[in-house]
C-alpha positions in Angstrom: 11.0 28.6 -11.1 10.2 25.0 -10.1 10.0 24.4 -6.6 10.5 20.9 -5.5 13.1 18.5 -3.9 13.4 15.0 -4.6 13.9 12.2 -1.6 15.9 9.1 -2.7 16.8 6.2 -0.7 19.7 4.1 -0.4 17.4 1.0 -1.1 14.0 -0.3 -0.8 12.0 0.2 2.5 14.3 2.4 3.6 10.9 4.9 4.9 10.9 7.3 2.1 7.1 7.4 1.5 6.8 7.9 5.3 9.0 10.5 5.7 7.3 12.3 2.6 4.0 12.0 4.0 5.4 13.5 7.5 7.2 16.3 5.8 4.0 16.8 3.5 1.7 17.2 6.9 4.6 19.2 8.7 5.0 21.9 5.5 1.2 22.0 5.1 1.0 22.6 9.0 3.0 25.4 8.4 0.5 27.4 5.8 2.4 25.9 2.4 0.5 24.5 -0.3 2.3 20.9 -0.7 1.8 18.3 -3.4 3.4 14.7 -3.5 4.8 13.1 -6.8 6.6 9.9 -7.4 7.4 9.4 -10.9 7.2 5.5 -10.7 5.9 3.4 -8.4 6.0 -0.4 -8.1 2.9 -1.7 -5.9 -0.1 -3.9 -6.1 -1.4 -1.1 -3.2 -3.3 1.2 -5.0 -6.0 3.5 -4.6 -8.6 5.2 -6.9 -8.9 9.0 -7.7 -11.9 11.0 -8.1 -11.9 10.8 -11.9 -11.7 6.8 -11.8 -7.9 6.5 -12.2 -5.5 4.6 -9.8 -1.9 5.4 -8.0 0.0 4.4 -5.8 -1.5 4.0 -2.0 1.6 5.5 -0.9 0.8 8.8 -2.9 -2.6 8.6 -1.6 -1.4 8.8 1.9 0.8 11.7 0.9 -2.0 13.4 -0.8 -4.0 13.0 2.7 -1.2 14.5 4.6 -1.2 17.4 2.4 -4.8 18.0 2.9 -5.8 17.9 -0.6 -7.6 15.2 -3.2 -5.7 12.6 -4.8 -4.8 13.1 -8.6 -3.6 10.5 -11.3 -0.7 13.3 -12.0 1.0 12.6 -8.3 2.2 9.0 -9.4 1.9 8.9 -13.5 3.5 5.7 -13.7 2.3 2.6 -11.8 3.6 -0.7 -12.1 1.5 -3.9 -10.8 3.5 -7.1 -10.4 1.4 -10.0 -12.0 4.3 -12.3 -12.2 8.0 -12.6 -11.1 8.9 -11.5 -14.6 5.6 -9.3 -15.5 3.3 -6.0 -15.1 0.6 -4.3 -15.6 1.6 -0.9 -16.4 -0.9 1.8 -15.4 0.0 5.4 -17.0 -2.1 8.3 -15.1 -4.3 6.0 -13.7 -5.1 4.0 -16.7 -4.3 0.5 -17.9 -1.2 1.3 -20.8 -0.2 -2.4 -21.3 1.5 -5.4 -20.0 5.3 -6.0 -20.1 7.9 -8.4 -19.0 10.8 -6.9 -16.9 13.4 -6.4 -19.9 10.7 -4.9 -22.4 9.6 -2.4 -19.7 13.1 -1.0 -18.9 13.9 -0.8 -22.2 11.4 1.3 -23.4 10.7 3.3 -19.9 12.2 6.2 -20.7 10.0 7.1 -23.3 7.4 7.8 -20.7 9.4 10.6 -19.4 7.7 13.2 -21.5 4.5 12.0 -19.5 6.1 11.9 -16.3 7.4 15.4 -16.4 4.0 16.9 -17.9 2.4 15.6 -14.6 5.2 17.1 -12.4 5.1 20.3 -14.1 1.1 20.7 -13.5 1.3 20.0 -9.8 4.3 22.5 -9.4 1.7 25.2 -11.0 -0.5 24.5 -8.2 1.6 24.2 -5.1 4.6 26.3 -3.3 6.3 23.1 -2.9 6.5 19.7 -4.7 7.8 16.8 -2.7 9.5 14.2 -5.1 9.8 10.2 -3.8 12.2 8.2 -5.7 12.0 4.4 -5.9 14.3 1.8 -4.8 18.0 3.1 -5.1 19.9 5.4 -7.6 22.8 3.3 -6.8 21.5 0.7 -8.9 23.6 1.8 -11.5 22.6 -1.2 -13.5 19.5 0.1 -14.6 20.4 3.7 -14.7 20.1 4.0 -18.6 16.9 5.2 -19.2 15.9 6.0 -15.5 12.6 7.9 -14.8 12.5 7.3 -11.2 15.6 8.4 -9.5 18.6 10.6 -11.0 17.1 10.3 -14.3 13.9 12.3 -13.1 15.9 14.5 -11.1 18.5 15.9 -13.8 15.3 16.0 -16.3 13.4 17.8 -13.8 16.5 19.8 -12.4 15.9 19.3 -8.9 17.9 18.7 -5.7 18.0 15.3 -3.8 18.1 14.3 -0.5 19.2 10.7 0.2 17.8 8.8 3.2 19.3 6.1 5.1 18.3 3.3 7.2 20.2 2.5 10.0 17.6 -0.2 11.9 18.8 -2.4 9.0 22.6 -1.6 9.8 25.6 -0.6 7.4 23.8 2.9 6.9 27.5 4.5 6.7 28.5 2.3 3.9 25.4 2.5 2.0 25.1 6.4 2.2 28.7 6.7 1.4 28.7 3.9 -1.3 26.0 5.7 -3.1 28.4 8.5 -3.5 31.0 6.1 -4.9 28.8 4.3 -7.3 26.9 7.4 -9.0 28.2 9.8 -11.6 30.2 13.1 -10.4 27.3 15.3 -11.7 24.8 13.2 -9.9 26.5 13.4 -6.7 26.5 17.2 -6.9 23.1 17.3 -6.8 22.5 15.5 -3.4 22.2 18.4 -0.8 21.9 16.2 2.3 21.3 13.1 3.9 18.6 12.2 6.6 19.3 8.9 8.5 15.9 7.2 9.6 14.9 4.7 12.2 17.5 5.3 14.8 16.9 3.4 18.2 18.8 4.2 21.3 20.7 7.4 22.3 21.4 9.7 19.7 24.7 10.8 21.2 26.1 7.6 20.1 25.6 8.3 16.2 27.1 11.6 16.5 30.5 10.0 15.6 28.6 8.3 13.0 27.2 11.5 11.2 30.3 13.4 11.5 32.2 10.4 9.2 29.3 10.2 6.6 29.5 13.8 5.9 33.7 13.8 5.9 33.3 10.3 3.6 30.4 11.5 1.5 30.7 15.3 1.3 26.8 15.2 2.1 25.7 17.3 5.0 23.4 15.4 7.6 19.9 17.2 8.0 18.9 15.0 10.7 18.9 11.7 12.4 15.2 10.5 12.9 14.3 8.4 15.8 12.3 5.3 15.3 8.6 6.3 14.9 6.6 3.3 16.8 3.0 4.9 15.5 4.1 3.9 11.8 2.3 0.8 12.2 -0.8 2.9 12.3 -0.2 4.4 8.6 -0.7 2.1 5.6 2.2 0.0 4.3 3.8 1.3 0.7 4.1 -2.4 -0.5 4.3 -6.0 0.7 7.6 -5.9 1.6 6.8 -4.9 5.0 3.7 -7.3 5.3 6.0 -10.2 4.2 8.8 -9.6 6.6 6.0 -9.2 9.7 3.1 -11.0 11.1 1.3 -7.5 11.7 -0.2 -8.7 14.9 -1.8 -6.3 17.2 -0.8 -8.0 20.6 -3.4 -8.1 23.2 -2.1 -10.0 26.0 -2.7 -8.8 29.4 -5.7 -6.8 28.1 -8.5 -9.3 27.2 -9.2 -13.0 28.3 -8.1 -15.3 25.5 -11.7 -16.6 24.9 -12.5 -12.5 24.2 -9.8 -12.1 21.7 -11.0 -12.1 18.2 -8.4 -13.9 16.1 -8.0 -13.0 12.4 -5.9 -15.0 9.7 -5.2 -13.1 6.3 -3.7 -15.3 3.7 -0.3 -14.1 2.5 -0.9 -14.7 -1.2 1.9 -14.1 -3.8 0.4 -11.3 -5.4 -1.7 -10.0 -2.7 -2.8 -6.2 -3.4 -4.7 -3.7 -1.6 -3.8 -5.4 2.1 -4.1 -1.8 3.7 -8.0 -3.0 3.7 -7.0 -4.9 6.9 -5.3 -1.8 8.8 -8.6 -0.7 10.5 -8.6 -4.6 12.3 -5.3 -4.1 13.4 -6.4 -1.0 15.3 -9.0 -2.5 17.3 -7.4 -3.9 20.7 -9.4 -7.0 21.2 -8.5 -8.0 17.4 -5.4 -10.0 16.9 -4.6 -10.3 13.3 -1.6 -12.4 11.6 -0.8 -12.6 8.1 -0.5 -16.5 7.2 2.9 -17.1 5.5 3.6 -19.6 2.6 4.0 -22.9 4.3 2.4 -22.1 7.8 -0.8 -23.6 8.4 -4.0 -21.7 9.3 -4.2 -21.5 13.2 -7.1 -23.8 14.2 -8.3 -21.2 16.8 -8.8 -18.6 14.1 -12.1 -16.8 14.1 -12.2 -15.0 10.9 -10.3 -16.3 7.5 -9.6 -13.2 5.1 -8.9 -14.0 1.3 -7.3 -10.7 0.1 -7.1 -8.7 -3.0 -5.1 -10.2 -5.9 -3.3 -9.2 -8.8 -3.4 -12.3 -10.4 -6.5 -14.4 -9.0 -5.7 -17.7 -10.9 -2.4 -17.7 -10.2 -2.7 -16.9 -6.5 -5.7 -19.6 -6.5 -3.5 -22.0 -7.7 -0.8 -20.7 -4.9 -3.5 -21.0 -2.2 -4.3 -24.9 -3.0 -0.4 -25.8 -3.1 -0.1 -24.4 0.5 -3.3 -26.2 1.5 -4.8 -23.5 2.7 -8.0 -25.0 1.1 -8.0 -27.8 3.1 -7.7 -25.5 6.4 -10.6 -23.3 5.2 -12.7 -26.3 4.6 -12.1 -27.5 8.3 -12.5 -24.2 9.4 -16.1 -23.6 8.1 -16.7 -27.2 9.4 -16.0 -25.9 12.8 -18.4 -22.9 12.4 -15.6 -20.2 11.6 -16.1 -17.6 9.3 -14.6 -16.5 5.8 -14.4 -13.5 4.0 -13.3 -12.6 0.7 -12.7 -9.4 -0.6 -12.0 -8.7 -4.4 -9.8 -11.2 -5.8 -10.4 -13.3 -2.9 -14.1 -13.1 -3.3 -13.6 -14.3 -7.0 -11.6 -17.4 -5.4 -14.3 -18.6 -3.3 -16.5 -19.2 -5.9 -17.1 -22.1 -8.1 -15.1 -21.3 -11.5 -12.8 -18.4 -12.2 -12.8 -18.1 -16.2 -10.0 -16.1 -18.8 -11.1 -16.7 -21.9 -9.0 -13.9 -23.6 -5.8 -14.6 -21.4 -6.0 -11.3 -19.4 -3.9 -13.2 -16.8 -2.0 -15.9 -18.7 -2.7 -19.4 -20.3 -4.8 -20.7 -17.8 -8.5 -20.4 -19.2 -10.4 -21.9 -16.5 -9.9 -23.0 -12.8 -11.9 -24.4 -9.8 -12.5 -22.1 -7.0 -12.9 -22.8 -3.3 -16.8 -23.5 -3.8 -17.5 -21.4 -0.7 -20.1 -19.1 -2.4 -22.3 -19.9 -5.5 -20.6 -17.6 -7.9 -18.6 -18.0 -11.0 -16.4 -15.0 -12.2 -15.3 -14.2 -15.9 -12.2 -12.4 -16.1 -12.4 -9.3 -18.6 -10.0 -6.7 -19.9 -12.2 -3.8 -18.7 -11.0 -2.5 -15.6 -13.8 -1.2 -12.7 -12.2 1.7 -10.9 -14.8 3.7 -8.8 -15.5 5.1 -5.2 -18.8 3.8 -4.0 -20.7 3.8 -0.8 -23.8 2.3 0.5 -24.8 0.0 3.5 -24.1 -3.7 4.6 -27.4 -5.5 4.4 -27.2 -7.5 7.6 -26.5 -4.7 9.9 -27.8 -1.8 8.2 -24.6 0.3 8.7 -23.1 2.5 6.1 -20.0 1.5 4.1 -17.6 3.3 1.6 -14.7 2.7 -0.1 -13.7 1.8 -3.8 -13.8 -1.0 -6.3 -10.9 -1.9 -8.5 -11.1 -5.2 -10.4 -11.2 -7.0 -13.5 -14.0 -9.8 -14.0 -17.6 -10.2 -13.7 -19.1 -12.0 -11.0 -22.4 -13.5 -11.3 -24.5 -15.4 -8.4 -26.0 -18.8 -9.1 -29.8 -18.1 -8.7 -32.1 -20.3 -6.5 -29.4 -20.9 -3.9 -30.6 -21.7 -0.2 -29.4 -19.5 2.4 -27.6 -16.5 0.6 -28.2 -13.5 0.0 -26.6 -9.8 -0.9 -23.8 -8.7 1.1 -24.1 -5.2 0.4 -26.0 -2.4 -1.3 -23.9 0.1 -2.9 -25.5 3.0 -4.8 -28.6 1.1 -5.0 -27.6 -1.9 -6.2 -26.7 -5.2 -4.6 -23.2 -6.4 -4.3 -21.3 -9.7 -3.2 -22.9 -12.8 -1.6 -24.0 -13.4 2.1 -24.0 -17.4 2.7 -25.6 -18.6 6.1 -26.2 -15.4 7.8 -23.1 -14.0 7.1 -20.5 -17.2 8.1 -19.1 -17.0 4.5 -19.2 -14.0 2.4 -17.6 -12.2 -0.4 -17.6 -8.7 -1.8 -15.5 -6.4 -4.4 -15.6 -3.6 -1.7 -12.2 -2.4 -0.8 -11.8 -0.3 2.2 -15.5 -1.4 3.8 -13.5 -2.1 7.4 -12.7 1.8 7.5 -16.5 2.3 8.5 -16.1 2.2 12.5 -19.8 1.2 12.7 -19.9 -1.3 10.2 -16.5 -2.6 11.4 -17.9 -3.0 14.8 -21.1 -4.5 14.0 -19.2 -7.1 11.7 -16.7 -7.9 14.6 -19.7 -8.5 17.2 -20.9 -11.1 14.8 -18.1 -13.1 15.2 -17.9 -12.7 19.2 -20.1 -10.3 21.4 -18.1 -7.5 22.7 -18.8 -3.9 23.6 -19.2 -1.4 20.8 -15.3 -0.2 19.8 -14.6 3.6 20.6 -11.8 3.4 17.9 -12.2 6.3 15.2 -9.8 4.8 12.7 -10.0 7.8 10.1 -9.5 10.3 13.0 -6.5 8.0 14.0 -4.9 8.3 10.6 -4.9 12.0 11.1 -3.7 12.1 14.3 -0.7 9.7 13.5 0.1 12.1 10.6 0.3 14.9 12.7 2.2 13.1 15.3 4.8 11.9 12.6 5.1 15.7 11.6 5.7 17.0 14.8 8.3 13.9 15.1 10.1 15.3 12.0 10.1 19.0 13.4 11.8 17.5 16.3 14.7 15.8 14.6 15.0 17.4 11.0 16.3 20.7 9.7 13.0 21.5 7.8 13.9 25.2 7.3 17.1 24.1 5.6 15.0 21.5 3.3 12.7 24.2 2.3 15.4 26.3 1.5 16.9 23.5 -0.7 13.7 23.1 -2.5 14.1 26.9 -3.9 10.9 28.0 -2.0 11.8 31.8 -1.2 
């Protein structure tokens, strides 16, 4: 018997990923063997698996909540948007092809056997599988061929719980409306609802919960208070980044001159932006995402060019915002610049795409901040690596996830490699580290390296922040938060676990 339960939302960004992670840790803490599963994800925030595949970052966090290693089976289909109408399709961790929106939605059901095969493999190794939907099952215009919500729930024959976000308003209408729009047999599959992100006195929503139950027929399994520590966990996709500056407030803690101000450019296809979460954990760091149309503040200490799913088009986008001019002025003032992955590629003299990997533009001039040239290739590098920073000698580890080969121009003054990874020099450091770039995602997760890097910007005491421990502590706090507000025993019973 398949023991699993699926969590679908009334819309995107209602907290599905976070709740699945919290429930995964709660059930794991109870002694159950748990696995996360998301049939189809759309995100440019990805993680590398031990066998050199990639899955959505949210499923990697959920696997961590289960205290198990990540697997491509946990997210068999990953869509990585490259344009407004096209995505790279990743199937079981490997590039399956590129497709436009209409073409994929017409053919996606062909991937259902692959999705089910991954799902059933997980059910064989776990007591219970927690399945996360995508978007909303009420998007009935996309119902034909669905593999992400009710289409999958029906194929796997598993029960569903609907999650509504009360913080954005309209939660009663969104839940009741979902029940009205979906098919009767799909409505029967819904065994309960969870109300997420509640602020204030829970008693004030008692009548609201009753109305939902009366109008929808779905029992309420819990009203979950807003979890303030959620900001300490990686975001699923760029929606949350685009709607917030993600700034750690430092007022009252440090003098203005002691605060390290970091500006991350919010390019249109930003990827792996959780690279910067460890920086926001530092109490003397104020990190802001610079939105399109905004200038880079003149008091910025460090500008970071993040990873990109479409380096050439994002380089064009960056220049359209005038950020190249801001960066040049920042460098003249002695400010520091760091590029990671696609951002590193943009910092060179040229980025070439002879095979049209990203589109029709064959070559573009970069920002000429580093003496490198990049040629995009069809082969993708996906690997976990470790090593050390050549300036501080501190250990670093993370993963590489990129297409393209970057070549350093020889005989250039004042440059050196930035890192040594697995015995090989990687990246470039210019002018003693003022300007640097590399392919390593996750480098700031190393506490000792992060402290040494920040100390090069401003003199500061060694940080006491243990980022990885803080992630686990936050997952445990989230698990307890759900134990206090959700009928977890009933969820376990609904999954079929005995």
